[in-house]
Backbone bond lengths (Angstrom), bond angles and torsions (degrees), N, CA, C in turn:
res aa  C-N    CA-C-N  psi(-1)  N-CA   C-N-CA  omega(-1)  CA-C   N-CA-C  phi
1 M - - - 1.454 - - 1.533 109.62 -
2 M 1.312 115.04 131.02 1.459 121.09 -179.43 1.527 110.66 -65.54
3 I 1.312 115.70 148.11 1.457 122.08 174.53 1.524 106.91 -104.06
4 S 1.324 115.97 126.03 1.463 121.28 179.83 1.519 110.24 -105.20
5 I 1.319 114.32 136.80 1.458 121.61 177.76 1.519 107.75 -130.36
6 T 1.322 116.48 138.17 1.452 121.95 170.13 1.521 106.94 -121.97
7 A 1.325 116.13 122.81 1.466 120.99 177.68 1.524 108.03 -114.65
8 I 1.331 116.06 131.76 1.461 121.81 -177.60 1.531 108.65 -120.48
9 L 1.333 114.81 123.58 1.462 121.41 179.89 1.512 108.74 -120.42
10 K 1.311 116.20 131.18 1.457 120.90 176.47 1.523 107.35 -111.42
11 S 1.321 115.04 109.18 1.456 120.78 -179.16 1.524 110.39 -78.42
12 K 1.335 115.90 147.17 1.459 118.87 165.99 1.526 105.38 -63.70
13 K 1.321 117.32 142.43 1.468 120.87 -173.19 1.530 112.45 -56.33
14 E 1.334 116.82 -35.70 1.468 120.01 -178.21 1.530 113.12 -76.73
15 N 1.329 117.56 -7.67 1.472 121.10 -176.14 1.521 114.01 -112.46
16 I 1.327 117.50 11.32 1.467 120.52 -175.07 1.532 111.50 -55.91
17 E 1.325 117.61 -46.32 1.470 120.36 -177.59 1.526 111.58 -64.99
18 Q 1.317 117.32 -40.05 1.473 120.94 178.24 1.532 111.03 -63.86
19 I 1.328 116.04 -45.95 1.472 120.78 179.03 1.524 109.92 -61.48
20 Q 1.339 116.35 -44.19 1.468 120.73 179.87 1.530 110.57 -58.37
21 S 1.312 116.45 -43.30 1.469 121.25 179.70 1.529 111.10 -63.87
22 L 1.333 116.55 -45.22 1.472 120.75 178.23 1.529 110.44 -62.63
23 L 1.323 116.68 -41.43 1.468 121.16 -179.90 1.521 111.48 -66.82
24 N 1.319 117.44 -38.95 1.468 120.16 178.58 1.523 110.43 -57.51
25 H 1.335 116.04 -43.50 1.472 120.95 178.69 1.526 110.38 -65.94
26 L 1.334 116.72 -45.19 1.465 121.14 -179.69 1.523 110.76 -58.95
27 V 1.325 117.39 -46.66 1.464 121.31 -178.77 1.527 110.62 -63.45
28 T 1.329 116.84 -46.28 1.474 121.21 -179.70 1.521 111.42 -57.03
29 E 1.328 116.58 -45.81 1.471 120.79 -178.37 1.524 111.66 -71.95
30 T 1.322 117.54 -40.89 1.459 121.21 -177.27 1.520 111.33 -65.37
31 R 1.320 117.01 -37.92 1.469 120.29 -178.99 1.530 112.31 -63.62
32 K 1.318 118.20 -15.57 1.478 122.59 177.55 1.535 111.75 -80.73
33 E 1.330 116.90 -14.60 1.462 120.66 -176.32 1.527 110.49 -71.14
34 A 1.316 115.63 138.51 1.470 122.04 -174.44 1.532 113.17 -59.29
35 A 1.314 117.84 -37.46 1.468 121.36 -175.20 1.528 112.98 -86.64
36 C 1.316 117.60 -4.10 1.465 121.45 -177.18 1.522 109.98 -81.22
37 A 1.331 116.47 114.16 1.463 121.53 177.57 1.523 110.87 -93.02
38 R 1.335 116.18 -29.20 1.468 120.56 -178.56 1.516 108.31 -158.14
39 Y 1.317 115.97 137.69 1.464 121.34 177.14 1.516 106.34 -152.71
40 D 1.334 115.30 85.13 1.464 121.77 -171.82 1.520 110.65 -109.10
41 L 1.320 115.11 137.35 1.458 121.55 -178.30 1.519 110.19 -105.58
42 H 1.324 115.90 127.29 1.465 122.80 177.06 1.521 108.66 -120.38
43 N 1.338 116.24 158.10 1.454 120.76 -175.64 1.526 111.13 -145.91
44 S 1.321 115.61 142.33 1.461 123.03 170.40 1.515 106.27 -143.53
45 E 1.319 116.00 106.97 1.464 122.35 -175.69 1.523 110.21 53.36
46 N 1.339 118.47 -116.15 1.472 119.35 -177.13 1.532 112.95 -98.28
47 V 1.325 116.62 13.55 1.469 120.73 178.01 1.527 109.43 -106.36
48 F 1.318 115.94 129.83 1.460 122.58 177.10 1.523 108.32 -116.62
49 I 1.329 116.05 135.96 1.462 121.43 -179.50 1.525 108.25 -125.61
50 I 1.316 116.05 130.11 1.468 121.10 175.42 1.524 107.69 -108.42
51 W 1.347 115.64 123.14 1.469 122.76 174.85 1.524 106.05 -98.21
52 E 1.309 116.91 119.44 1.465 120.96 -176.25 1.518 110.94 -121.91
53 E 1.334 115.63 143.93 1.462 121.68 168.59 1.517 108.02 -134.58
54 W 1.325 114.16 130.79 1.464 122.07 -177.44 1.518 109.90 -119.45
55 K 1.328 116.06 142.58 1.464 120.96 -177.03 1.520 112.82 -69.44
56 D 1.340 116.62 -30.59 1.469 119.91 179.63 1.526 110.37 -162.00
57 Q 1.324 115.12 166.37 1.468 120.80 -179.12 1.522 111.42 -64.39
58 E 1.310 116.95 -36.37 1.470 120.70 179.26 1.527 110.21 -58.98
59 G 1.330 116.18 -44.18 1.462 120.49 178.88 1.526 112.40 -65.69
60 L 1.326 116.28 -37.76 1.465 120.52 176.98 1.526 110.18 -66.58
61 D 1.326 117.26 -39.82 1.470 121.29 176.91 1.525 110.70 -61.26
62 I 1.322 116.46 -41.69 1.473 121.13 177.62 1.532 108.92 -61.69
63 H 1.328 116.55 -46.19 1.469 121.19 178.99 1.526 111.14 -56.92
64 N 1.319 115.95 -44.38 1.463 120.48 -176.63 1.527 112.89 -64.80
65 N 1.336 117.22 -14.71 1.463 121.58 178.22 1.524 113.42 -107.62
66 Q 1.332 116.98 5.62 1.467 120.70 -179.94 1.527 110.61 -72.51
67 S 1.333 116.12 143.84 1.467 120.40 179.43 1.527 111.52 -62.91
68 H 1.355 118.03 -34.26 1.474 117.69 -178.59 1.525 111.93 -66.84
69 L 1.334 117.75 -30.48 1.469 119.81 176.30 1.524 110.15 -76.11
70 K 1.318 117.03 -45.69 1.467 120.73 -179.33 1.527 110.94 -62.06
71 D 1.331 116.86 -39.99 1.471 121.16 177.82 1.523 110.25 -63.76
72 F 1.344 116.56 -42.97 1.460 120.13 179.80 1.529 110.37 -60.49
73 I 1.319 116.58 -47.10 1.468 120.96 -178.43 1.532 110.07 -59.89
74 A 1.331 116.44 -45.45 1.467 120.65 -179.21 1.531 111.52 -64.22
75 K 1.331 116.94 -45.57 1.467 120.90 -176.18 1.523 112.59 -72.86
76 S 1.322 117.68 -30.47 1.463 120.35 -175.60 1.526 112.86 -85.26
77 E 1.331 116.64 -13.97 1.472 120.82 -172.27 1.529 113.00 -53.66
78 S 1.328 117.42 -42.17 1.469 120.90 -178.07 1.530 112.51 -85.19
79 L 1.336 117.02 -7.06 1.466 121.51 -175.51 1.521 113.34 -98.70
80 V 1.338 116.56 -15.18 1.464 120.35 -177.43 1.525 110.89 -92.38
81 A 1.337 115.21 151.06 1.462 121.67 -178.55 1.527 112.20 -83.16
82 A 1.330 116.39 -16.76 1.466 122.38 -179.13 1.525 107.15 -155.19
83 P 1.330 117.85 161.41 1.472 119.23 176.80 1.531 111.00 -57.70
84 I 1.328 115.85 145.49 1.465 121.23 178.32 1.524 108.52 -64.43
85 Q 1.327 116.33 132.63 1.466 121.54 177.76 1.525 108.22 -97.83
86 V 1.319 116.77 129.91 1.460 121.56 179.23 1.524 108.61 -126.25
87 Y 1.322 115.17 124.42 1.462 121.47 179.75 1.521 109.22 -117.54
88 K 1.319 116.20 124.40 1.469 121.94 172.16 1.522 105.73 -95.97
89 T 1.312 117.12 118.07 1.465 120.51 -172.31 1.511 112.36 -124.27
90 V 1.338 114.52 163.36 1.450 122.92 175.81 1.528 107.08 -121.47
91 Q 1.322 117.53 129.15 1.450 120.66 178.00 1.518 110.36 -67.96
92 I 1.332 117.16 129.48 1.463 120.81 -177.08 1.521 112.67 -113.75
93 L 1.316 117.41 -6.82 1.463 119.55 178.97 1.510 110.13 -149.31
């Protein structure tokens, strides 16, 4: 069963371009991971949403320890207006 993740980032208005650049790199690198079935980036003004699907928990655990994710979290910390929200969900319909 696929694991679904939704991550929501709210950029400070003055940092939208920086966040977008960091996210572009994160998405490019993450999509190379073997367990990554989907990693799509959506945007509405200063809000960025990542729709993720992972083949298994082991693959998601590997992702969570990747340098490209850890670097993104560290670099984006001062650029976001609020802490990143991450929801692990199960499709019900």
